[in-house]
N, C-alpha and C positions, 0 to 999 in steps of 0.2 A: 773792488774783487769782485769776481764774475760769478754767479751762480754753484758752480759747480765746483769750484775753489771753498768759497762758505760754508758748502752742503757735503764737503765729500767724504766723510766719517759716517753721515746718514747715507749717503749714496751707495757706499762701497757695503756698512752693516746692514744696512734696514731694507738697502733697493734691491742692487746688486747679485747678493750674496742671498737672500731669501728664495730670490728668483730663479737662481740658476740651475738650468737640468728642466725648469718647466716650461709647456707649451702652450696652445691653445687656450682652452676655454680653461684649464687649472690654472696656468697662469695668470689669467683675467680674474679668475676669482680668489685668488689668492693676494693680487694686489689691491682689489675694489674692498675686499675683509679688513685688507691688515696692514696697508701698506699708504693706502689715497689719501685718507684723512689727514695725516700726518704729512704726505706731500706736496698736498695743495697748501696748506698753513707757510708752507716754506716758502712754496711758490710766492703767494700771496704778502707775505713779508718782504722777499728782496724785490715785487712788484715794486709796491711802494718805492724803493730806492733809486727805480729805473723811471717811473712813469713821467718826469718830467724832464728827460731827456734821451732825446729818439735815439743817438747812436747806442747807448749803453738798451733803450730797451729792445732794440734790435738782435741788439750781439743774445741778450736776455731769451725772446723770445725762439731763437735759432738753438741756442741751451737746452730747451725745455722740447721742442720740435726734437734734438738730436736722442734727448737719453728719453722721454716721456711718448714719445710721439705713436707709437704702435701701443701704448694702453689708454693716452689722454687725447686722439687725435679730435672728436667732437668736439671736448673741452675747451684745446686748444685753438682750435680753428674760428670756433666764436667768439676767444678769449678777441682772437687778432682781428677777427672781422666786425667786431664791434668796438672794438680800441677805434677811441678816436681821432688818432692817429694813424689808421687801417692802410688809409691810402698812402702813406708813405712807408710806410711796414710793409706794406704787400712789392710795390716799386723794388726793394731793396731784397727780400729773401729770392732766392734762389729754386730752381726744380730739385735739384739735389736736397735742400733741407726739408723736402715732402718727403723723402726715401721712404718712409716709415708709415705713411699715408697713402692709401687709393683715393686719390682726390675724384676719381669717377666715380665715386659711391656717395659722395657726396652733391648738396644741390647747391655748395660756393665753387662748385670747380672751375667755373665760369670766370669768376672774380679772382680767385685764386690762379690761375691758369694765363690770368688780364686778357682774356678774349671779348670781353663788352668793349664797343666802343664810348670814350669820353662823352660825358653831359655836360654843357658849363664846365668843361676843361676840369672836370674831374672825375676820376674813371668809377669812383662809389656814388657816385648819380649816377655812372651811366649803367654800371653793374644793374642798381633799383629801378629805371627806365625800363630796360629791355625786359628785366624779370615780373614788373607787374603788369608791362603793356601786352607781355605775351599771355602771362596766368590771367589776366584779367580780360584779355580782348578790347584793349582799349583802342580807342580811336586815335588817329594823330594828332588831335588837339585834345583831349581830355587830361592827357601828362597836363598840357602846361595850364588848363582853366580850373585845377584842383584851388580853390581858394574859401572863405568862409560863408560863401553864398551860394554856389552852384554844388561844389564836394562830388563830383564823377567818381574818381578815385573810391573816397571813402564812400558815395551808393552800393559802387561795383565790389569792392571789398566786401562789405555786410552781405549782400546776394550767394557771393562766391563760399564764404565759409559756413552759412546757413545753408546752402546747398552741400555742400560738403558731409555734415555734420546728419543731416536726411537721407543720403546716398548710397554713403561709404562708409563702412566700420575700422577701413584702415586709418592709422592717423600717422603716419610718417611724412605726407603732402600739405597736410594741415600744419604739422610742428614747425616745417620747414618756412610755409608760409606767414606763420606770426611772427616768427624768429628774424625773417625778413622783413616786417613790417616796424617793428624794434628798431632796427637801424633807421629805416627810412624815418620812423619819429627822429630816433636821435641824431641826424642830420639835420630835419627840416623843422623839428614842433620845441625841439626839447631845452635849448639855451633861449631866453625862458622857456619853461613848462606851459606852453601853448593849452592856455584853459579853452581860449573859446572852440578850439579843434577838436580837444578833448570832449566837451560837451557834446557836441556835433556826433561824433563817434559813438559814442555811448547812448545817448539818448536815440539813435533811428538805431543802435544793433539791437539795444531791449527792445523798442515796440515791436520790431519783427521779431524775437526771442521769444517773447513772450506767450506770441501767439501761435505759435509750434506746438501742438501734440506731442507731449513728452515720449507718449508710447512707441511712437515709431521714429527718435531718435536715434539712430546708431553710434552717434561717439557720448560721451561723459564731459561734456566741456568743461565743468568744472574740476575735475580731475586733470582733464590738459593742460590747460591756464596755468591752475594753481600749481603743477610741476612745472610750468615753463616759469613761474616766476619764480623759482627756486632756483631754477636752473640759469636764469640770466643773473639773478643774484650771489650765485658763486663764481661768476666767473670772473680773471680775474681787473680788467677796468671795470670802473665805475658806470654802469650802466641803468637809465632811467627803462621804467617798464613803461610800454603806453599804455592804452586806457584798457586795451584791450588782454591784458596780465598782471595790470596793476590791483589786482584781486588779495591781494592779502596786505595789511593794515601796517605798519602807518605808509597810508598812500604817497605815493611820487612827488605831489605839488608842494609836500610840506620840503620835499630834498634840494629843491635847487636855490632855495634862501632869497625869493622874490617877493618882492609886498604883492600878493595878489589879492583880490577885492575879494572883500568876505561875504558879501550875498554869493558871488558867482564862486566862491572854492566851498562855501555849503550846500548848494545848488548842485555841483558835482559829486559830491560826500552822497547825500541824500540819494541821489540817483544810482552812482556805484551802489550802494545796499542796497536798492531795490532789486541793481542786476545779478547782485549774489545773494541773494534770498532766492531770486529767481533758480539760477544756478545751483542752488544747495535744493530747492525740490525738486529740478528735473534730475540730479545727481541720483537720487531714492530708487529711482528704473533702472538703474546698473548696479545697484547693491544686492549683493546675496541674503534674500529675506529669508530662502528656506535655512537660515541657519537661525532666526529668529524663535523663542519659544512660542508657544501655541496663547499663553495669558501676553505676551506682547505683540504677535501679531494683531491677537483682534484687538487691543486698546488702541496701537496705531490704526489699523481700520476703522475703527469706529469714532476715532478724534484729528485724525487729517484733514485736511485742506479739500475743499474736491478735487482740487488740481493732482493730488499726489496720492488719494485715496484709492483709486485704480489701481496704481503698484501694488498694494497691502489683497486689493480684492484680488488681485489675479493669482498672488499666491494664493490665497486661501482656496480660489476655485482646485487652483495647480493638484494642492496639496488632498484636497475631494476626491479627483481623478484619479489618484492613486492610493484609493479607499485610507486616506490618513487624516484620522479626524479625532476632534479634541476630547480628552477625557475627562471625568465628572470633574476631578482635581483641578485640572487646567483651565476651568470653565470657572471654577470658583476662585479660580487664581485671576483671572480678568474680573470677575464681579468685582472682588476686594480691590483693586485698581481704578475703577470706573467711579469706583463708593469713595473715590478719596480727592477726586477732581470738579472741580468749576467749570470747566471748559462746555461747551454745547457737544452734545453726543447725537451719533450721526445713528439712530434708530435701526438701521437698515441694515446694520450688522448683525446684532443681536437677533433679530425680526427672524432674517434670512436663514442663518447660522443656527441658532444655539435652539430656539423654541420650538422649529419642527422637531429635535433632537431628543433632547431635556426638559424635562415636565416643570422641573424648577424654576422656570422662567415664565412659567405659567400664569 
């Protein structure tokens, strides 16, 4: 039984009728807020019945593109693209199947329009080679030279990402890049999960990322990678996160069923923990610190690690510029908070902010 036949009552009474007469943003918001969770639940349930039958899976994707294409374009395109059978599925889909999606507005247009030359008799590998060669400005040999020793592609993709997050505040290109790397990872390194490659990527990326001054970052990498992790896990097929988006526990290395070396697994988890910690610290610089109360702001500024403290001190300076200074009861609240902890206190904060203005600090 097809998806539409199996879900005909849901589609009629909970999808088509509620959306009837709505257009544009109003239609999209209605779908997202009231219909999407149940629609995707039903899609996932049906996917489980067809995932091992290519013909049935192709028919299933055709139905979804016809019914949900205008509302679930990105979700469906990436579900197909990251499906392990994407090559066969894409060959069978026709231009008319994408009539409700503007492929030219996605970075996957070349893939779905089948305009990439094949590589090793694979259109998927051909698309990946073309995309990363153009994006990373790879030489003619670097794609073939990517291995556990030299890793020219890994080195250049790390530099590319770090350049983006320090120079450009828009996230679309970076988001597309990471999702394409997810496809690359699932094509070459996920079966079994390549711990050697994962450790190399994670170690090199973290070593460079940790040396960036967070004040000059343009993109909150923690939020972007975490959001992509959730997006990938929401897709219809089972997709492995690459080390770039393996930032939400449990780690992907526990999901492939392989008997990995315990020490190497622990090494990966330790390095991922360090990376997550640095992501969290840098993320502070993108938070709305203006919503913090004075006691909380002074407390964080007094107890934060030096790497993060600058963010809180900048917020204190901003408030002073607009003549927003703490009141006596707020200073008293700050004193009570720091008196209850054993964390080493950074005395610069009370000395420079409170002492000059409040006698009871003397």
